[in-house]
N, C-alpha and C positions, 0 to 999 in steps of 0.2 A: 287369542293369546297376544300379549304385547311383548314382542321381542325387540330389543334395542341393541344396536351396535354403536359403540362410542369410540371414535378415534380421538385420542387426546395426547397433548404434550403439555409442557408447563405454561403455555400461553392460551391455547385454544382447545375447545372440545367440539368436535363435529358429531352431532347426534343423528342417528338414522333410526327411525321407527319403522320396523319391517312389518308393514300391514299387508293383508291379502289383496288389498286394492292398490297397492303401490308403496313407495317409500317416502315418508315425510322426513324432511331434513331441517335441521336447526343448528345454529352455532352459538356457543357460549364463549366469550372472550374474557380472559382475566383482566386485560387492560381496560375493558369497557365497564367493569363493575365499579360503581361509584362508592368508594369506601374511604372515609376520612380516618386517618390514624393520628395518634398523638405524635409528638416529635421524639418521644422515647420509644425507640424501636428495639424489640427483642432481636438480637443478632441471629438467633437460631430459629426464629419463627417468622414466616412470611404471612402477615395478616391478610394480605390480598389473596393468598392461596386458600386460606380458610374460607373466605367469602366466595371465591371461585368454585370451590368444591361444594359449598352449600347451595349455590345457584345451580350447579350441575345436578346435585341430588334432587332438587325441586323438579327439574325437568324429567327426571327418571322415576318419579314417585309412582307412576302407573305401570311400571315395567313388571313383567313376569320373569323374564330372563334377560341378562345383559352380557354382551361380549365386549370386553375392553381391548382396544388395539392402539398401537402407536409406538414411537421410539422412546428410549430413555426410561426414567423411573416415575414419571407422572402417574402412570397407571397404578403402580404400587403405592404411591403416596395417597392417591384417591382411596384405594382399598383400606389403607391404614386410617385415613380420616373417617371412613364409614365405620370401621371397627372401634374407633375411639369415642364416637358419639353414643348417646344413650340408646337410640334405636338402631339395632344392627340388622334390621329386616332387609334393607337394600343390599347390604354386603352379601347376604345369603342368596341373593338373586343373580350374582355374578357366576356365570357358568364357564368362563374362560378368560384368559389374558394372553393375547398374542402380540409378539413384537413385529412391528412394521416400520419401515423407514418414514421419513417426513411425508406428510400429507401432500405436499407440493410435488414430491417425486413419485408418488404412487398415483396412478390414475384411479378414478372412482371405479372403473371397470375392473382393474386389477385387485382393488380392495374387496369388491363384491365377490370376486372369484375366491379369495381367501375366506370370506364370510360363508360362501356357499359350501366350501370344503368343511369348514368347522361345523356349521349347522346340519350338514348332511349326516354327520355322525349322530346327530340328535333327531334325525328323521323329520326335520322341519321343512326341508326343501324337496320333498318327493313329488 
């Protein structure tokens, strides 16, 4: 089973693939996505955000279950993005959304303790 934990904010997504052999980590950064936009910018739409979420979606395509974590509204914006695209399959794989402070303020050990508590209720960490 491919279980993913994604800690995301409006600039970075830290992806943890929870495998039985260990945890594989990857980072997707909004600022590192090479996307050229025209000079006409829609004031209500961040085009880089769309590409950020598309890149994140590609990284999660093999997921069976996804837990989203992080501060602010980026988690909700990502879910809205998934629900707005034609294929809503990935959105259905999200089993939870948890609020956590900044990734820099949470140690990975503290975050994994939260993950353990969450997935324990799904019998994945027995």
